[in-house]
N, C-alpha and C positions, 0 to 999 in steps of 0.2 A: 663581771664585765670587762675590768682590767685584763683577766687572764685571756679572754677571747680576742681582746684587740692587739695584744702581744703575739698570739698565735697567728693571728692573720697578717700582722707585719712581718711575721718571720717566714711564713710560706710566700710573701711576694716576691722574693729574690728567686726561689725556686721555680714559680709559675713563670717569672720574666727569662729563666734561662731555657725553659722548655718552649717558649715562643720563639726564641732565638734559633733553635735548632730548625725550626720550620722555615725560615728565611729563604727564599728563593727555591723551593720544594713545594710541589703541590701535595695537598693533604692526602694521605694513604686512605685506602679503604678499609673497612672493618673486615675482619678476618671471617669467612664463613664457616670455618670449623668451629668456631666459638659460639655459634647460636643454637637455639634450641631446635631450629628447623633441620640443621645437619644432623643433630642427634637423633630426631625422631625418624629420619630417613635412613639412617644406618643401623639403629638398632632394631632388633627383631620382637615386636610385641607379643606378650603371653597369649596363646590360642584360647578363645572363648570356650570351646568344646573339643572334644577329641577328634581327630581326622577321620572322617567317615571314609569307606572303602570307595574308590573310584568305580564308578560303572561306565558301560559302553555308551550312554547317552551323553556323556560330557565330550565325546569325539564327534558328535553331531555338528553340523554347520549351524543349525537352528537351536541350539541349548541357549540357556539364560545365563551361562557363565560370562564373566567380565571380558573374558579373552574371545569369545564368539562375535560373529557377524552382527548380532542383535542384543549383544550384552549391554548392560548398564555400566558405563565407563565412568560414572561420577565418583569423585572423591568419596571415600567412606571410612577409611582406616588410617591409622596413623602412619605418616610418612607420605601420603597421598597429597597431590597438590590440585589447587582450584584457583581460579581467578576471581578477584575481588574486584567489582566496578564501583568506582567512587565517582558519584555525580551530584554534587552540592550546588543547588542555586537557590539560594535562600534570601529573603529581602524583608525586614522589619522596619517600621516607622511607628513610633509611639510619640504622642505629643499630650502635655497637660498643662493647664494654668489654673491658679489658684489666687483668691484675692480676699482680704479681709480689713474692715475698717471699723472703728469704734470711737466714739465721742462721748463725753459726759460732763456735765457741771453741776456744782453743789454751792448752794449759798444759805448761810445761817445769820441771822441778826436778832437782837433782843432791844428794839427801841423803848419798850416801856413794860415794866412789870412790877406794879405796886410801887414805882418810883426808885427801884432798887438799881436799875441801869443808870440812872441820873447820878446817883450818889457814887456810883462806882465810877463813872466818867471823871468825877472831880478829882478822883485820887490816880488816875491814869495818866502818863505822859501826854504832853501836847501832841494833838494830832490822833490820839488814840481814842476809839469810841467803841461802845457794845452795840451800836445801831448796826453795824455789820460785824459780826463776831469772826466769821471767816467766808472766804469766797475763793473756791478751787474750780478749775477747769482742765480737762484732759482729753487727749486725743491720739489715737494710734492708727496707723495705717499698713498694709503688707501686701505686696504683690509678688508674686512668683511664676515662672515660667520655664518649662523643661521640654527638650524633645530628644529623641533618640533616632538615627537613622543609620541603619546597617544594611550592607548588601555583600554579599559573599557568594562566590562561583568558583567550582574546583571540579575538574574532570581528569581522572586518573584511572588507570589500571594496573593491577600489581598480582603477581603470582604469590600466593600463601601457601603455607603447609600445615597439614593437620599434625599437631604435635601431641594431642591426647585426645582419647575418647572416653567421656564420663559415663559412669555406670549408667545413667538415663538415655544415653545414647547421644546425647549433645557433643558436638565437636569443637575443641578449643584449636583455634587457627592463628597463626602468627605469619606476617610477610614482612619482608624488607626488600628495599632497592635502593641502590646508590647509583647516582650517574654523575661523573666528573666532566666539568667543561671548563677548560683551561686550569686555573687555579681554585675553582670552587667546586665543591661536592654537594649535589643535592640529595637528601635523604627523605624517605619515605617509609614510615613504619604503620603496619596494621596489627591489630590484635583483637580478639573478641571471641564469642561462642556463637554458633551456628547449628540450625537443625539439618540433619541429612535431607528432609523432604524439601526445604527451600533452595537447594541447590538445584539449578536449571539442567536440562538435558545438555547444554553446552558447557557444563561444569563451571558455571559462573553463579556468582551470588553478590547482589547489590548491597551497599553498605547499611541501608534501613533495615536489613533483615540481620544484622549483626547485633546480638545483644552484648551490652558493655564494650561498646566499639571504642577502642582508642587509636585514633588516626592522628599521626604526627608528620608533618610535612614542613622541612627547613633545610638548613645547609650549614656548612662549615668550610672555611676557607678565608681567602683575602677579602672578599667582599662581605661577609658576616663579620669578620674581625675588625673591619674599619667603622661598621655601623654600631658596634658595642662599645660603651665607654670604657675608659681605661680601667685598670684595677684600683688605682688610688682614687679615682673619681667615685667609683662604687663603694670604697670603704667610707669615703668621707660623706656620701649621701646617707649611709647607715648611721654614721657616728654622731653626725653634726645634728644639733638639736633644732637648728633654723633652717 
């Protein structure tokens, strides 16, 4: 534990210097070339089958190819782009209450038993008697109430790229979007797995059809920085036992 504390304290000056470099400067965008989307679009996938000889039918206006007038232009291969529609409007309300009460009493005495209690009373201290050997009373009560009220609404659209086509035909997608307003960058990241048949004719898919969906919407910049506690406070919250 002590080594971790020393490591954190040694990293604080480095983190502070990095923040001083951003003073008066808007946050930078993430490089597009460093993401999986750029790699998927620039690298050629391995062909599933050998190239078939081209026939004269592919030159027809009414062929079923993707480049024809009536062709299916939905995303289906690595590097293709589709639109993810995120429309979250959820509301949940939960309330419960519990109550419990209990009371009990117990009394026991031996006023007479062949004259034995009287003989014992003579040897007891003044005020003590076997007539009321013991008398106990107990009571307890408990009452609890709890409620949860949550409401979320989010409407977003983002272009995602197919970065992998799994052996079973499922598509792995990833999309990112960054918007900078003044000195604040809003980031949107979407990843997950989709079925090709769930993609609409408009080349769109809703978030509820994405398996293993990971949707992140946040920001970085001056506003987000002010809302975060200082590094010293974060370390103190972790280390202090109270």
